N, C-alpha and C positions, 0 to 999 in steps of 0.2 A: 739669664736664665738657662738652664738646661734641663733634658730629659732625664727623668730618673735612670738609675742603672737597670733597675728590673724592667722598666718599659723598654728601653733600648735593647736589652736582651731578648725582650719578647719579640720586638720588631726584627731583630737578627734572625731568630728562629722562624718566623714566619715568612720573611723575604726568602729564606732558603727552603721553605716547606715543599714537599713534593707535589701537594695539590695546587693547581693554577689559581683556583678561587682564593685560596689564603694568600698566595703570592700577590695576587691583584689587590686584595683588601689590605694587605700590609703596605703595599705602596701608596694606596690611597689615605691611609693612616699618617704616613710619613707627610704627605701633602698638607694633611689637616694640623700637623704639629710644627711646621716650618718656623712659624713665629716665636715658638718657644725652644727651638734649638739653639745652643751654642754653636760657636765655630767648630770645636772638636766634634760634637753630634752630627753636625752637617756633613763634615769630612767624612765621617765613619759611614753614614748613612748613605752619601752619594757613591763613595767607593763601593760599597756593598751592592747598592742598586745598579751600579754600572756593571759590576761582575755578574749579577743575577740577569740583567738584560743581554749580555754577552752570549749566555746559555739558554734563554728563553725560547719556550716553543709554543706558549700561549699568546696569541695576538692581543687579547684583552689585558693580560697581565704585562706583557711587554709595553702596551701603551701607557699603563697606569705607571710603570717603572720610569719610563722616559719623561712622563709628566712630573712625576716626583722629583727627577734629577734637575729638571728646568726650574722647578719650584725652589729648589736647594741652591740654585746657581751661585747666588752671592756668597754662600758658604762652602762651596765645593772646590776641591783642589783641581785644577784642569788637568794635572797629569793622571789623576785617578779616573776622570770620565773619558780621558783619551783611549781607553781600553774599547770603547765602543766603535773604534777604527776597524776592529776586527769583524764587526758585522758587515755582511754583503748587502748593502742597501737595495740592490736589484731585486733580491730575493725575499725582502720583508713585505708585508701586506700593504696595500696602498696606502700612501700618505706617511707611514711610519719611517720610511727611508729618508723623506725630506725632514722629518722631524729630528732623526738622528744627525742628519747633516747640519742642520740649524743649530743643534746642541754642540756639535764639534766646532762649528765656525764661532759661536760665542765663546766657547772655552778657549779657543785659540786667541781671539781679540781681546779677551779679558784675562789671559794669562797673568798671574802675579796680583790681580787686584779683585778676583772674584769674577764671575760671569753671571750673565743672565739678569733679567729685571724682575723675575718672578711671574712674568706673563708667558703666555704660549706664544712661540714664534708666529709672525703674521700670516704665514701660509697655514698654518693650523687653525687659527682663528677664523680664517676665511673659510676654509674646508668644512669646520664645525658648524659655522653659522649656516652655510649652504645646505648641510645635511639635517639641520634641526638638532644636532647632538647637543645634549646636555650633560654636565659633569655628574658621575655617578655620586650618589649620597650615601655614606657609610652608616650612617645613623649613629655615629659615635662622635663625641666631642674630646677634645684633647685633655680635658680634666676629669670628666665623669667616668671614662674607662681607664684611668691611670691606675697601674697595679699598685697594690699597698706598698708603702715604703718599707724596707726591712728595719727591723728593730735594732737600736744600738744596744751592745752589751755593755753592762756596767753602769747604766743610767736609770 
């Protein structure tokens, strides 16, 4: 199965939006769509999210982008997420540097066969459990908000 072209383009626009809340929401939507992504969709989205994370200035959007990347792990191309190496993990908000390092370590270990188990790295699970953090709910389902499919001409 794959994500429709119109939905994929909408996600690309929103991941690259100027508004940080839109970028965060788009990354959360990607996480919701992982089970419906083809290998090509996953590679496009993981690469785009890694590029967005490399430039991200909003901590909440960055966390959502990193979470989406780890969820896409088995579909992601390790070389595409390797661009996260450009991030100075020492300057990231608390916990996100460890998250980046975990993603890069998983990508290196899984090079050529996909990486990640779809679960948060153990360090993030413990941190979130200790803080009482729960995943944000976007209020969107992967099918209810799907953009209409384009009409085929001549049919």
